[in-house]
C-alpha positions, 0 to 999 in steps of 0.5 A: 404186250401188243403195240397200240395204233396211233391215229392223229386228228386232222386238226392235231396234224396241222398243229404239229406241222406248225410247231417250231422245227426244234420242238417238232422232232421231240413231239413226234418222237414222244407221240411215236413212243406212245405206241409201246407205252400208252401211259408213260411216266409223267402222263396225267389223266385230265379231270372231267375227261377221258383224255391224257396229257404228256409234256414235251418241253413247253408243249402238251400232247392231249390224247385218248386211249381205247384199250379194247381196240389198242388205239391211241387218238391224238386230239390236240398238240399245242403250247401249254398256255393255249392247249387247254382252251 
């Protein structure tokens, strides 16, 4: 299976940059792993939206998958208490 291309929205890039250093590497590694497995164990499809969510400690990564063009779009990254607003 071909790897997916990962695109991160500008706003999500800022959110990633503002993460605490100890969480930053975990989140970046998890996002990178989506290229080979866009729906890893533990990912969840959000109700009412065509987005998925993966957990990285107390942080969440929200993304959408375009299977026809093999692309993943990271839309939002944030602490679990703030990310769904």
